[in-house]
C-alpha positions, 0 to 999 in steps of 0.5 A: 389365157382363161376360158372364163373370168368371173368378176365377183366372188359373192354367191353368184360368182362363186357358183358360176366359177365352180360350176364352169370349173367342175365341167373341166373349163379353166376359171379365174374368179376374181373378188375384192374380199374384205367387204361383207354384203348386208343380208338378212342371210335367209336360204330356203331348203330348196337352196340347201338341197340344190347347192348342197350346203353343208349344216355347219354353214346353217347358224340358225334354223327358223320355224316361225315368221312374224309380220308386224304392221304399223299398229303393231298387229302381229301375226305369226306364220309358222313354217310347216314341215321344214325350216328356213336357214339362216347363214352369216355372209361373213363365213358363207361367202368365203366358203363358196369361193374355197369350194370353187377354188377346191373344184379347180377355179383360180381364186384372185384377190383384186379390184376389177378396173375395166375391160380391154379388148385386142383383136377381138379378145378380151382382157380383165384388167384389175389391181392385185390386192397385194401388190397394188400392181395392174394386172391383165387376165386374157380370156375368151368369156367375162361373167359379171357378178360384181353385185348391184351398180355393177361396173361390168354391167355399166360398161358392157351391157346396154341400160346395165346402169338403169335398174331400180333399187333400194339401199339396205342397212343393217347392224349385226348385233350379239344376240340377247339372252333375252329381249322384249320380243327377241326369239332365236327361231323366228324371223320378225318383218316390220311393215312400218312407215316409221321404220321404212316408207317404201320397204320393211325392217327386220330382225333375223336371228343368226344363232350367237348374233342377229341382223337387224335392218331395213331398206328404202329406195327414198333419198334422205331417210336416215337408215341408221336412226331407223335402225337405232329405233328399230332396235329400240322397239325390240329391246336390242339397244344394249347388244353389242354392235359387232359390225354395220354394212349397207348397200344397194339391192336391185328390185328388177332383172334387166331386160339384157343380161349379155353384151352380144359377144363376150359378156354375161351378167349374173346375180345382183348385177342382172337384178335379180333380187325378188321384189317385195321380200328382197330375198336374193341369195337363192336367185343370186346362185340360180342366176350364177348356175344359168350364167354358167350353163350360157357360157358352156354352151358358148364356149362349145359352139362359139355362138354369142347368142348362146349367152342369152340362155342365161336369162331365158333359163332364169326367166322360164322358171321365176318370172311369175313369181317375180312378176307376183311379187312386183305387183305385191310391192306396188300394191301394198307398200305405198302407204301405212294403210296399205301395209296394215291390210297386207299384215291383215291379209297375212292371217289367212291361212291359204295365203300362209301356206301358199306363201310358204310353199312358193318361198320353200319351193321356189314356185307358184303352186297351182294345185289348189285353184279355190285357194287362189280364188279365195285370195285373189277375192280377198286381196281385191276387197282390201285394196278397194276398201270394201273390208276394214283392215281390222277384219281377219 
């Protein structure tokens, strides 16, 4: 009998399992292993500090972000007073699972099949990876951290399968000794409809390797060809390809994260990937932490309504950021003409400072009202075409 079975061992599930195990609960962490999620791998200093990530997991330190428009306008945004860390999910996720195991969680490898109940008690049924046999885990509570298109969400939470998403695809390549535009300390974000008609492409350094990819929610887009075109444009076609990966990325948090009884969602399963940026690792780990908090409350009180704490705590801190980023994506990602204006807007120093303050610290900054007013007026002027996209 486990107190909690966590389904999914990515950053969200591993964080939830570690937190619960350190709190003295008996936890099973079920992960199918062998799958590496496509991910640019960027993590802000706030994550490194809040979740005690050792420097050994940081494969690159980024000091500049370059925004590239459809007409190849380039805006370099320096990251002042710090850096953005890069991790490789091939190594980062197993590190988090091992840490959860070290905290006392039981790490199991297998494929989740279904949830059954006997006299109101939930059981997790999974197929063991080594034996191929079905096995049954008795528990009091289940955390579904099994990613976008979550089987747990679909079967247990109302409207758990109704969530917008983009399909992300990337190729991990050997980092070039030199390239037409490649810089091992700079992340390139490409806003170009020829690469992605509704999202963006990226070139993110990973030390000895790099992630090159794109995302789209439009059917029929050839993701592999778009990535090949992106590699060619950046002088990376001849670099050795180490691996290729693709997966859905949700774009909006679900309206409900629990089933009102014995299941709560976390991470991508709950839809906590930031709109516009597609940033997911930090929000996944926060999602795992608030799910663990809700689980602890449930195990203490026995009240199913305490499972609602997970979503309430997350949205209390991040709802405003998600709302702003969602509005930005809706406003600027719909056409190349809008993308051109968005990159033009990024020339503004106040936009740069406030954007990275919000990214690094994970909260909207309200300390400079005149800067916010200036940005709002310039944003309105671009959207209404009162000023040219060529103007800074």
